[in-house]
ZAMARGU-4260 file (C-alpha; in steps of 0.2 Angstrom, whole numbers, plus 5000, padded with zeros to 4 digits):
<rodrens>
0) 5049/5425/5313 | 5048/5409/5320 | 5048/5408/5341 | 5062/5398/5349 | 5053/5383/5359
5) 5057/5387/5377 | 5067/5370/5377 | 5075/5372/5361 | 5094/5367/5362 | 5105/5379/5355
10) 5108/5379/5336 | 5127/5383/5340 | 5125/5370/5356 | 5118/5357/5343 | 5132/5358/5331
15) 5145/5358/5345 | 5137/5343/5351 | 5136/5337/5333 | 5158/5341/5329 | 5159/5332/5347
20) 5156/5315/5338 | 5158/5316/5323 | 5176/5329/5321 | 5173/5331/5303 | 5157/5337/5301
25) 5158/5353/5290 | 5142/5366/5292 | 5136/5382/5300 | 5120/5390/5310 | 5116/5405/5298
30) 5100/5414/5297 | 5092/5403/5311 | 5097/5386/5302 | 5109/5373/5307 | 5117/5364/5291
35) 5128/5350/5292 | 5136/5338/5280 | 5143/5322/5290 | 5151/5306/5284 | 5144/5291/5292
40) 5146/5273/5289 | 5134/5261/5296 | 5143/5244/5299 | 5164/5240/5295 | 5159/5231/5280
45) 5146/5246/5274 | 5151/5259/5262 | 5153/5277/5268 | 5137/5289/5264 | 5138/5306/5265
50) 5123/5313/5273 | 5117/5332/5275 | 5107/5339/5288 | 5098/5353/5290 | 5088/5360/5306
55) 5077/5375/5309 | 5068/5377/5326 | 5051/5372/5324 | 5055/5363/5312 | 5057/5344/5310
60) 5076/5340/5308 | 5077/5335/5286 | 5092/5322/5284 | 5097/5318/5263 | 5111/5308/5256
65) 5122/5317/5245 | 5135/5305/5243 | 5131/5293/5234 | 5120/5308/5224 | 5106/5294/5221
70) 5105/5276/5233 | 5101/5262/5221 | 5085/5250/5220 | 5082/5233/5226 | 5078/5227/5207
75) 5060/5224/5211 | 5059/5240/5221 | 5052/5256/5210 | 5055/5266/5224 | 5066/5270/5241
80) 5057/5265/5256 | 5057/5275/5272 | 5058/5291/5262 | 5048/5308/5260 | 5047/5319/5244
85) 5063/5324/5239 | 5072/5310/5246 | 5071/5316/5264 | 5074/5300/5276 | 5060/5294/5285
90) 5071/5292/5304 | 5058/5292/5317 | 5038/5292/5321 | 5030/5310/5321 | 5032/5317/5339
95) 5045/5307/5345 | 5062/5317/5340 | 5060/5334/5351 | 5069/5350/5350 | 5075/5349/5367
100) 5085/5332/5362 | 5103/5333/5353 | 5104/5331/5335 | 5122/5323/5337 | 5112/5309/5351
105) 5096/5305/5340 | 5096/5310/5323 | 5114/5307/5318 | 5114/5288/5326 | 5094/5286/5319
110) 5103/5289/5300 | 5117/5277/5303 | 5104/5264/5308 | 5093/5270/5291 | 5106/5267/5283
115) 5109/5251/5288 | 5093/5245/5285 | 5095/5253/5269 | 5110/5238/5266 | 5101/5225/5271
120) 5084/5232/5260 | 5096/5231/5247 | 5100/5212/5250 | 5084/5203/5256 | 5070/5214/5245
125) 5060/5220/5263 | 5062/5234/5275 | 5068/5223/5293 | 5069/5241/5300 | 5050/5244/5306
130) 5040/5258/5304 | 5026/5261/5296 | 5024/5259/5277 | 5026/5273/5265 | 5021/5276/5250
135) 5034/5270/5239 | 5027/5266/5220 | 5029/5247/5222 | 5036/5231/5225 | 5044/5235/5244
140) 5039/5225/5258 | 5041/5227/5277 | 5040/5218/5292 | 5039/5227/5306 | 5043/5216/5321
145) 5050/5202/5312 | 5057/5188/5323 | 5072/5179/5317
</rodrens>
C-alpha cells in the first residue's frame, strides 16, 4: 500500500476542485486513484480535445489525449514532441509539480498550454513551448526561450 504524503491533497478534494473549474468533467475516485475525463480548448480558434487524467498519491499525474484518438504529426516529424511512452503528455520539469498542489490549477492549465504549443508545432514545425528535448524519433526542433 502506498503511503499518502503528509501534505497531499485528498483525492476527493482534487476532483471537487476540477469539477468546480470544469463542471462537465467526468470521473471518480476509486481504489486510491482519481481518474477524470475533461474537454479542453486551448484557444477560441482551437479544436476541442478530450483528455484523460489519472492520479494516485506517490505517483505523478498522467495525462493523455483520448480525442482525437491519434494526434496528427507535423509533416517532417516521426513522433510527437514532449510526450512520454504511451503518448503521456510531458507537462512540467521533474519536481515542479508537488502533491500539495491542486490538479485543477496546475496540471489542467498546463495541459491546455501543451495543446496550444502542439497546435503551433503543427503549423510552424518546431516546439516553441520550451522544456527539455525528448527522444522523439526525428525531425522535431526545439527553440527554448525564443526571442519573438
